[in-house]
N, C-alpha and C positions, 0 to 999 in steps of 0.2 A: 267187372266192366259194366254190367247192366245198371248198377247203382250210379256209376259215373254218367252213363248216358241219360238216365232218368233225371239226375240233378242238372245236367247241361240243358236238356230240353225244357225243364221247368224254368230255369234261369232265362233262357231265350224268350219264353212266353211271358215271363214277368217283366222283362226289360223292353219288350216291344210295345210301342205306343198304342197299337191296335188290339193287342191281346191281354195286356196286363189288367188285373182286376177281375178277370172272368173265372168262372168255376170250371177249370180244366184239370182233370186227373191224368197223370202220366204213369203208365206201367210198362216196364221193359223186361222181356224174357229172351235171352240169347240174341240180342240185337234187334228184336222185333218190338217196335213201340206201338202201344195201343193208347189212343187218346179217347177219353170219355168225359162227359159233362155237357155244358151248354156254351154256345157261341151266340152273339147277338145278331149276326148277319151271316149269309152264306159266304161272303168274301172273307170274313174273319175266320170262319171254319176252315176255308181253303188255306189261308195264311198260316194258321196253326199247324196244319198238316205239312206245309212246305218248310216251316221252321224246323219241325221234327226231322223231315227227310234230309235236310242239309246239316245234320249233326254227325260228327265223326263217330264211326262205330255202328250207326243205324243201318240195318239191312233191309228193313221194311217198316211201313207205317200203316196201321189200321185206324182210320179216322172215324170214330163212333160219336163224334160231337153232334148234338142236336141243336137246331136253331130255336132260340127263345127270344123273340123280339120284345117280350115284356120284361126281360131281365134288365136291371138298372144298368145304365151305361157305365163303362169302365171309369170314366171321370168321376162319377158320383161315388163309386165304390172306392176309388183311390182317395178322394177327398175325405172320406169317412175313416180312413186308416192312418192314424198318426204314426204308427210303427212303420208303415210303408213310406210315408213322407220322410221320416227321420233317416231311414236307410238310403233312400234315393238322394237326399241332400248330402249325407255323409259320403256316399260313393262318388257323387259329382265333385265334391271338394277334394277327395282323395285323388281323383283322376285329373284334376286341373293342374297344369304346369306352373301356374302363377300363384297358387294358394297352397300353404302348408296344411293340408287337411288333417294331418296327425295332431296338430296343435289346437284344433278347433273341436269343441264339444257341441253336439247337436241334440236338441230336445224339442218335441212337438206336442202341443196341447190344443185340441180343437182346430187344427190347421195353422196355428201360429207357431212359427219356428223360432226358437231361441238359440242364438249362437253365443258361445262363451269360450274363453281361452286366450291365447296370445298369438298375435300376428306381427309381422315385421314393420308394416307401414299402413298409413291410412288408405293407400291405393289397394293393398291386399285386403284390407277390411271391407272396402267398398265392393271389390270383386266378389268376395265371399257372400256378401248380402245379395248382390245381383244374381249370382249362381243359385242361391237358395230361392230367391223370388221366381226364378225361371221354372221351378218344378211345379207341375200341375197339382192342384189341391192345396197349395200354400196360400193362406189368406193374408198373412203379414209376417214380417221378419223383425225380431227384436235382437239387435246386436249391441245393446248397451253394456253387456258383460264381456264383449270381445275387445280386449285391450291391445294397444299397440306398444311396441317396445321402444 
């Protein structure tokens, strides 16, 4: 159960707009979560603690995060991570009701997202591009390899 709690807390921190990209370590022992690393503001430190507290199975949280205002902002850290962008675009497409994310391949190089695969219509293609463009860190979207049936 501790491994599940750790994974859930890490996921919450990664997907939150204010805490993703920060250097936060999560350790769980018998439902007690310890956060360590750095946050860029006191508010972000507090938010990370609350996200951990509101996770199923968590009995207590020890928030050992320190404030480091010189740490690069999460936006810069995100933009530098093509792997992060790829996973965020892919999950956004998978969770969209109007796009068949399973049929779309996503690749990112220097912030430029390439979409390839098959979609049912031009409208679905346009929506896939729009969703990809909405992700922070995306500089451009190339959908020339995204075919319509």
